[in-house]
C-alpha positions as CSV (number, residue, x, y, z in Angstrom):
1,X,-23.0,45.4,-0.8
2,X,-21.6,41.8,-0.6
3,X,-18.9,41.5,2.1
4,X,-15.4,40.8,0.8
5,X,-13.0,38.7,2.7
6,X,-9.1,38.9,2.4
7,X,-7.1,36.2,4.1
8,X,-3.7,36.6,5.5
9,X,-1.7,33.3,5.2
10,X,0.7,32.6,8.0
11,X,4.3,31.7,7.1
12,X,4.5,27.9,7.0
13,X,7.1,26.1,9.1
14,X,10.1,24.3,7.4
15,X,8.3,21.0,7.6
16,X,5.3,22.5,5.9
17,X,3.0,21.3,8.6
18,X,0.0,23.5,9.7
19,X,1.0,26.3,12.0
20,X,0.1,25.8,15.6
21,X,-1.7,29.1,16.1
22,X,-4.9,30.3,14.5
23,X,-4.9,32.2,11.2
24,X,-6.6,35.6,11.1
25,X,-9.0,36.8,8.5
26,X,-9.7,40.5,7.9
27,X,-13.1,41.4,6.5
28,X,-14.3,44.6,5.1
29,X,-18.1,45.2,5.6
30,X,-19.5,48.6,4.9
31,X,-16.0,50.1,5.0
32,X,-15.4,48.8,8.5
33,X,-12.5,46.3,9.1
34,X,-13.2,43.3,11.3
35,X,-11.0,40.4,12.3
36,X,-12.1,36.7,12.7
37,X,-10.0,33.8,14.0
38,X,-9.9,30.5,12.1
39,X,-9.5,27.3,14.0
40,X,-5.9,26.3,14.8
41,X,-6.2,23.1,12.6
42,X,-6.9,25.3,9.5
43,X,-4.1,26.9,7.5
44,X,-4.0,28.8,4.3
45,X,-2.9,26.9,1.2
46,X,-0.9,28.9,-1.3
47,X,-0.9,28.8,-5.1
48,X,2.5,27.1,-5.1
49,X,1.1,24.1,-3.2
50,X,0.1,21.0,-5.3
51,X,-2.9,20.5,-3.1
52,X,-4.8,23.6,-4.1
53,X,-6.5,25.1,-7.1
54,X,-5.3,28.4,-8.6
55,X,-7.6,30.3,-6.2
56,X,-6.6,30.4,-2.5
57,X,-8.7,28.3,-0.2
58,X,-8.7,27.0,3.3
59,X,-7.3,23.5,4.0
60,X,-8.0,21.5,7.0
61,X,-5.5,19.3,8.8
62,X,-6.8,16.7,11.3
63,X,-4.5,14.6,13.4
64,X,-4.4,11.1,12.0
65,X,-6.5,12.1,9.0
66,X,-6.2,13.3,5.4
67,X,-6.1,16.8,4.3
68,X,-9.0,18.2,2.4
69,X,-10.7,21.4,1.4
70,X,-12.5,22.9,4.4
71,X,-16.1,21.7,4.8
72,X,-15.6,18.5,2.8
73,X,-14.5,14.9,3.5
74,X,-11.6,13.1,1.8
75,X,-14.2,11.2,-0.3
76,X,-15.6,14.5,-1.6
77,X,-12.3,15.7,-3.1
78,X,-12.4,16.7,-6.8
79,X,-11.1,14.1,-9.3
80,X,-7.8,15.9,-9.9
81,X,-7.1,16.1,-6.2
82,X,-3.8,14.3,-5.4
83,X,-3.0,13.6,-1.7
84,X,0.5,14.2,-0.5
85,X,0.9,10.5,0.7
86,X,0.0,7.5,-1.4
87,X,-0.5,4.1,0.1
88,X,1.3,1.3,-1.8
89,X,-0.6,-1.9,-2.4
90,X,1.2,-5.2,-1.9
91,X,1.0,-8.1,-4.2
92,X,2.6,-11.5,-4.8
93,X,6.3,-10.9,-5.5
94,X,7.6,-12.5,-8.6
95,X,4.1,-13.1,-10.2
96,X,4.3,-13.8,-13.9
97,X,1.4,-12.5,-16.0
98,X,2.7,-14.6,-19.0
99,X,2.8,-17.8,-16.9
100,X,-0.7,-17.2,-15.6
101,X,-2.2,-16.5,-19.1
102,X,-0.5,-19.6,-20.4
103,X,-2.0,-21.8,-17.7
104,X,-5.4,-20.4,-18.3
105,X,-5.1,-21.0,-22.1
106,X,-4.1,-24.6,-21.3
107,X,-7.3,-25.1,-19.4
108,X,-9.3,-23.5,-22.3
109,X,-11.0,-21.1,-19.9
110,X,-12.1,-17.5,-20.8
111,X,-11.7,-14.8,-18.3
112,X,-15.5,-15.0,-17.5
113,X,-15.3,-18.7,-17.0
114,X,-12.2,-18.6,-14.7
115,X,-13.9,-15.8,-12.8
116,X,-17.0,-17.8,-12.3
117,X,-15.1,-20.9,-11.0
118,X,-12.6,-19.0,-8.9
119,X,-14.6,-16.2,-7.4
120,X,-12.2,-13.7,-8.7
121,X,-13.6,-11.0,-10.9
122,X,-12.9,-11.1,-14.6
123,X,-11.7,-7.4,-14.5
124,X,-9.2,-8.3,-11.7
125,X,-7.8,-11.4,-13.7
126,X,-7.5,-9.2,-16.8
127,X,-5.5,-6.6,-14.8
128,X,-3.2,-9.5,-13.7
129,X,-2.6,-10.7,-17.2
130,X,-1.9,-7.2,-18.6
131,X,0.5,-6.4,-15.8
132,X,-1.6,-3.6,-14.5
133,X,-2.0,-5.2,-11.1
134,X,-0.4,-7.9,-8.9
135,X,-2.6,-10.4,-7.2
136,X,-2.9,-10.9,-3.5
137,X,-1.9,-14.2,-2.0
138,X,-5.5,-15.2,-1.3
139,X,-6.9,-14.5,-4.8
140,X,-4.0,-16.0,-6.6
141,X,-4.2,-19.2,-4.5
142,X,-7.9,-19.4,-5.5
143,X,-7.2,-19.0,-9.1
144,X,-4.3,-21.4,-9.0
145,X,-6.6,-24.1,-7.3
146,X,-9.1,-23.6,-10.1
147,X,-6.4,-24.0,-12.7
148,X,-5.1,-27.1,-11.1
149,X,-1.6,-25.7,-10.8
150,X,0.9,-24.9,-7.9
151,X,1.5,-21.3,-6.9
152,X,5.2,-21.9,-7.9
153,X,4.0,-22.4,-11.5
154,X,2.6,-18.8,-11.4
155,X,5.5,-17.3,-9.5
156,X,8.6,-18.7,-11.3
157,X,11.3,-17.1,-9.2
158,X,14.7,-18.8,-9.7
159,X,15.9,-20.7,-6.6
160,X,19.0,-18.4,-6.1
161,X,16.8,-15.4,-6.0
162,X,14.1,-16.5,-3.6
163,X,13.3,-14.4,-0.5
164,X,11.1,-15.6,2.4
165,X,8.0,-13.8,1.0
166,X,8.3,-16.1,-2.1
167,X,8.3,-19.2,0.0
168,X,5.2,-18.1,1.8
169,X,3.5,-17.3,-1.5
170,X,4.4,-20.7,-2.8
171,X,2.2,-22.3,-0.2
172,X,-0.6,-19.8,-0.7
173,X,-0.6,-18.2,2.8
174,X,-1.2,-14.6,3.9
175,X,1.2,-13.3,6.6
176,X,-1.5,-13.6,9.2
177,X,-2.3,-17.2,8.3
178,X,1.4,-18.1,8.2
179,X,2.0,-16.4,11.5
180,X,-0.8,-18.4,13.2
181,X,0.5,-21.7,11.6
182,X,4.0,-21.2,13.2
183,X,2.6,-19.9,16.5
184,X,3.9,-16.3,16.3
185,X,2.3,-12.9,16.4
186,X,2.0,-11.3,13.1
187,X,4.5,-8.5,14.0
188,X,7.1,-11.0,14.9
189,X,6.5,-13.0,11.8
190,X,6.7,-9.9,9.6
191,X,10.0,-8.9,11.2
192,X,11.5,-12.3,10.5
193,X,10.2,-12.4,6.9
194,X,11.5,-8.9,6.3
195,X,15.0,-9.8,7.4
196,X,14.9,-7.4,10.5
197,X,15.0,-10.3,13.0
198,X,16.6,-13.7,12.9
199,X,14.6,-16.8,13.8
200,X,15.7,-19.1,16.7
201,X,16.3,-22.8,16.2
202,X,12.8,-23.9,17.0
203,X,11.2,-21.1,14.9
204,X,13.5,-22.3,12.0
205,X,12.0,-25.7,12.2
206,X,8.4,-24.4,12.1
207,X,9.2,-22.2,9.2
208,X,10.9,-24.9,7.2
209,X,8.0,-27.3,7.8
210,X,5.5,-24.7,6.9
211,X,7.4,-23.9,3.6
212,X,8.2,-27.5,2.8
213,X,11.9,-26.9,2.7
214,X,14.9,-27.8,4.8
215,X,16.1,-25.7,7.7
216,X,19.3,-25.0,5.7
217,X,17.2,-23.7,2.8
218,X,15.2,-21.6,5.1
219,X,18.3,-20.0,6.7
220,X,19.9,-19.4,3.3
221,X,16.8,-17.7,2.1
222,X,16.5,-15.6,5.2
223,X,20.1,-14.4,4.8
224,X,19.3,-13.5,1.2
225,X,16.2,-11.6,2.3
226,X,18.2,-9.7,4.9
227,X,21.0,-8.8,2.4
228,X,18.4,-7.5,-0.2
229,X,16.7,-5.4,2.6
230,X,20.1,-3.8,3.6
231,X,20.9,-3.1,-0.1
232,X,17.5,-1.3,-0.6
233,X,18.0,0.7,2.6
234,X,21.5,1.8,1.5
235,X,20.3,2.7,-1.9
236,X,17.6,5.1,-0.5
């Protein structure tokens, strides 16, 4: 007779995190009942959970790692598996697919030709132009150089709506490269660019020189960045 196993789920905590103690499995083999302890990092997924299929299965939770079906890695998950946390991808704010497509047409370049000259894949460029993806600063800078246009031509944000990230994108720099250029750690640079921290007088000069604007324009843009950040936080 094939052994049958029945699993008793532990009641989840309010935060829905895995229970600290081990779950207990009861198995019936030849009419005799036995118990088996499951490792503490394993908990029972219920049918109401969006992470499991209609049948009950064991789900592993590792500190600092993704959840997955026991015995499989995150890369082995079924196609319809949806993780609880999704990582957002950043792109150039204010990028205009229409402006980019117009500049490519003016140069009479096909997607394949621009791809060959810029080193950016044709599929990626197509995603930009259809609005399915936003380019990174590095890849857009490469394409802009190939097209012979300035980054500002592809990121047409009005002057009264510019934030600090827009100024950096206009000069085609990543955060890491920009931080190095002004002599700051990336974490410090990011705090200033996000509006969480104000730049001192010397830093304002360095930022203004990097962006090619006046110190007053930098300060005004920083205040606008901070106001936008506060507004988003209050709206959450």
